[in-house]
N, C-alpha and C positions, 0 to 999 in steps of 0.2 A: 540399789537392790533393797529388797524388803527383808526384815529379820526373820520372817516366817518361811522364806524360800527354801532353806535347807530342809526343814521339817516336811514341807510339802513334797519336795523331791524324794525324800526318804519314804514317805507314805506311798507315793506313786510307785517307787521301785519295788516296795514290798508287795503291793497289789499286783503289779505285773508279774513278778516272780511267782506269786500264788496262782495266778491265772494260767501261766505257762506250765507249771509243774504240778499244781493241785496240792502242794504242800506249803505249810507256813515256813517262812525263812527262819533259820536259827541264827544265833549270834555267831559271827565269824564267817558267814557266807558272803560271797563276793558277787557283785553285779556290775558288768561293764556297760557304760552308757556312752553312746556315740552322740556327739552334739552336731548341730547344723553348722555349716561353715559361716563365717562372718559375712554380713551383708556387703555386697559389692556397691559400687558408686551408684548404680541405677536402682538400688534397693532390693535387688534379687538376692535370695539366700543360696542359690544353687551355684556351686563352683562351675567354671567353664567345662572341665573335663568330666564332671559327674553326669551320669545318665540316670533317669528314673529306673528303679528295679523292675517295674512292670508297666506295660502300656495300659492306658485307660481302656476299659472294655466298652464304655459307654452305657453299661447296664446300671440301672438306678435301683438302690436298695433303701427301703425305709425301715429303720430300726425303732421299735416302740418298746420302751422299758422305763419304769419309774426310778430305777437305780442309775444315778448319774455316772458312777464308775463303770458300770456295764456299758452304758451308751458310749462313753468315751473310748473304752478299750476295744469294743467290737467295731465301732466306726473307724478307729485308727487302723485296725488290722485290715478291714475291708478296703479302705482307701489305699493302704500300702500295696494291696493286690490289684489296684486299678479300677475299683468300683466307685461310682458316684454314690454318696451316702447322704441321706437326710435322717434326722433323728427327731423323735417326739417322746415326751415323758408321760403321755396319757393317750387314750383313744381319742379324746376330744381334740388334742393337739395334732394327732395323726390325721384326723378328718380334715383339718385345715390344710395340711399338706396335700391330701388326696384331691382337694378341690382345685389345686394348682396344677398338679401333674400326677399321673398314675405310675407307681414304681414297677419295676420288673419283678420285684420280690419284696415281701413284707416279713421281717423278722419280729415276732411278737411274743412279749412276756405274757404270762397268765395272771400272776398275782400283782394287781395294781389297785391303788385306792380308787373308789368310784366304780367305773365299769371295768370288769375283768377281761382278760384276753379271749376267753371262750365266748362271751357275749358279743364282743366286738367282731370276732371272726364270723359268728353266726350272722350278724348284720351285714358284713361285707359280702358274704355268700348270697344273701337275699337281694342285694342291690345289683341290677344288671350292669351298672358302670364298673363295679369293683369285683364282680363274681369270678373273674378269670385271673386275678392277681394271686400268684402262688403265696402260700403262707407257711412259714417255718416257725413253729412254736418253739421258743427258747426260754425255758423256765426251770425253777428249782423244784417244781412238782413232778416227781418221777414215779409215782404209783401207777400201776397198770390201769386203774380206773381213770386216772387223769389223762393218760395217753389215749385211752379209748375215747374219752370225751373230746380230746383235741381233734382226733380224726373224724368223729361224728359231726363236729361243727364245721369241718371243711379244711383242716390243716393238711398240707401236702407232706409235711415231715414234722417230727417232734424230737427235740433234743433237750436233755436235762443239763443244768448247770451243777457244778463247774464242768467245763469241757476244755479239752486241749484245742487251741486255735486251729491246728491242722484238721481236726475233726469237724469243727464248725465250717471251715473253708470248704472242705470236701462236700459237706451237706449243701452248702450254698451253691456250689458248682453243679451238683447233681440235680437240685430242684430247678435251677435255671436251664439246665440242659433238657430236662423233661418238658419245661415250658416251651422251649424253642421247637420241640418235636411236634407240638400240638398244631 
């Protein structure tokens, strides 16, 4: 093991707790962590009697955010609910993913170095190849003008951080349901 591992685990636990409750953990709070079962002889980590909590939906979501913690937490939550997830830390990186396959949904941060999410969404809507990809803006910018700009550039929904995972999941499901109705 590495001497840094306990500190990394503690930081992750604090971040997860903050994301789920919206409150900074105080001293004396408790967090229960369930670990994966030990690897079996064939290298698989899933115990024989364990079943996945959710079946894969087959729906592909691309999450674009320059904050690596957000990328990790959002993608973990979505994978846990059966979605296939790709991540990108910039619009340029997202474009590389889009040349390989088009996602069923794009979760897009606004404030990123270089090109911002508004500009990227505008470009996606102008391109016939990507114009129909639903966009969920997921950002710390919660002013009314920011939301209006998000919808003007083509966002299908707009959600401000921090958010409870249940709300994010509900918005994802809602946007995907509207997409399938088209």
